[in-house]
BANUFI-955251 format. One line per 4 residues: for each residue x, y, z of C-alpha. Coordinates in Angstrom, 2 decimals, padded with zeros to 5 digits. Example, Ala and Ser with C-alpha at 12.3 -4.5 7.8 and 13.67 -1.06 7.14 Angstrom:
2
012.30,-004.50,007.80 ~ 013.67,-001.06,007.14
This chain:
123
-013.80,-014.83,025.35 ~ -010.62,-013.09,024.94 ~ -008.41,-013.71,021.97 ~ -005.05,-012.39,021.79
-002.42,-012.47,019.52 ~ 000.83,-010.36,018.76 ~ 001.06,-009.32,015.17 ~ 005.01,-009.31,015.16
005.14,-008.19,011.56 ~ 003.30,-004.92,011.81 ~ 006.13,-003.20,010.85 ~ 004.75,-002.88,007.51
007.77,-001.72,005.38 ~ 010.58,-003.72,006.71 ~ 011.63,-006.74,008.14 ~ 014.82,-005.07,009.37
014.79,-003.44,012.59 ~ 014.72,000.34,012.41 ~ 016.47,002.89,014.90 ~ 013.99,004.36,017.16
011.26,001.66,016.52 ~ 008.74,001.01,019.07 ~ 006.29,-001.48,019.77 ~ 002.50,-000.21,020.59
-000.08,-002.63,021.82 ~ -003.85,-002.11,020.77 ~ -006.64,-003.49,022.18 ~ -009.44,-004.27,019.72
-012.90,-004.86,021.01 ~ -015.58,-006.18,018.60 ~ -018.87,-004.87,020.83 ~ -020.77,-005.09,017.33
-023.42,-008.03,016.84 ~ -021.24,-009.22,013.79 ~ -018.19,-011.09,014.14 ~ -015.09,-009.27,012.58
-012.93,-011.39,009.89 ~ -009.88,-009.33,009.31 ~ -008.16,-006.37,010.79 ~ -005.96,-004.28,008.23
-003.52,-001.41,008.90 ~ -001.54,001.09,006.50 ~ 000.41,004.02,007.31 ~ -002.29,007.05,006.90
-003.23,007.95,003.41 ~ -000.92,005.57,002.01 ~ -003.41,002.67,001.07 ~ -000.79,-000.12,001.52
-002.81,-002.39,003.89 ~ -001.30,-005.25,005.73 ~ -004.01,-007.83,006.68 ~ -004.04,-010.07,009.84
-006.57,-012.79,010.31 ~ -007.43,-013.59,013.86 ~ -005.93,-017.37,014.24 ~ -008.27,-019.02,011.72
-011.34,-017.91,013.21 ~ -013.39,-014.50,013.11 ~ -013.17,-012.14,016.08 ~ -016.90,-012.84,017.49
-018.93,-009.85,018.32 ~ -020.80,-008.96,022.11 ~ -017.39,-007.89,023.42 ~ -014.72,-010.22,022.45
-011.14,-008.70,022.22 ~ -007.79,-009.07,020.49 ~ -004.69,-007.48,021.44 ~ -002.35,-006.44,018.53
001.48,-005.47,018.72 ~ 001.87,-002.46,016.03 ~ 005.58,-001.73,015.43 ~ 006.15,002.27,014.71
008.60,005.00,014.69 ~ 007.49,008.19,016.45 ~ 007.22,009.90,012.94 ~ 004.73,007.19,011.73
001.99,007.00,014.47 ~ -001.15,008.03,012.23 ~ -002.50,004.76,010.59 ~ -005.59,003.79,008.68
-007.16,000.91,009.91 ~ -009.76,-001.44,007.72 ~ -012.09,-003.86,009.53 ~ -013.90,-006.04,007.30
-017.09,-008.22,008.93 ~ -018.00,-011.84,007.91 ~ -020.93,-010.27,006.37 ~ -018.53,-008.68,003.91
-019.21,-005.02,005.45 ~ -015.99,-002.97,005.95 ~ -015.39,000.12,008.23 ~ -012.41,002.41,008.15
-010.86,004.25,010.91 ~ -008.51,006.91,009.34 ~ -005.51,008.75,010.97 ~ -005.76,006.60,014.19
-002.85,007.31,016.27 ~ -001.19,004.10,017.54 ~ 001.28,006.03,019.63 ~ -001.21,007.47,022.00
-004.61,005.12,021.82 ~ -004.21,001.87,023.27 ~ -007.96,000.83,022.44 ~ -010.26,000.57,019.19
-013.91,-000.39,020.15 ~ -016.17,-001.46,017.24 ~ -019.64,-000.44,018.26 ~ -021.74,-001.21,015.19
-021.17,-003.39,012.13 ~ -023.42,-001.57,010.03 ~ -023.90,001.78,009.14 ~ -027.69,002.46,009.46
-028.48,005.70,009.48 ~ -025.34,006.59,011.84 ~ -022.58,008.61,011.65 ~ -019.44,007.35,010.76
-017.68,008.82,014.18 ~ -020.30,006.83,016.02 ~ -019.23,003.19,014.78 ~ -015.76,003.33,016.27
-014.35,004.52,019.35 ~ -010.96,004.75,020.58 ~ -009.08,005.98,023.42
């Protein structure tokens, strides 16, 4: 199943157009066995997350995808991404470069004796 939506308000900081602002698209792939309840994004290190839900339903595990539109200026490409599963488990990907990486694949939804870098992958 492919679930797509544009998260048009991902500018995070202002509803006004910013000179030099660009839109970037991120393909989120949930290859984990558990459904993903929410996606949240913040400027790297800020902790000011903006949460998006998946159109009143979770992003199912097993390969479901969503395409997210993220607005950014070139100087603000690094973001922290927080993923919350229906089980309550949360993963955080820090310093994700939205300007240069177009895909984030969630490999697992639980950290059973794995390194954090093996839970998520991005290109």
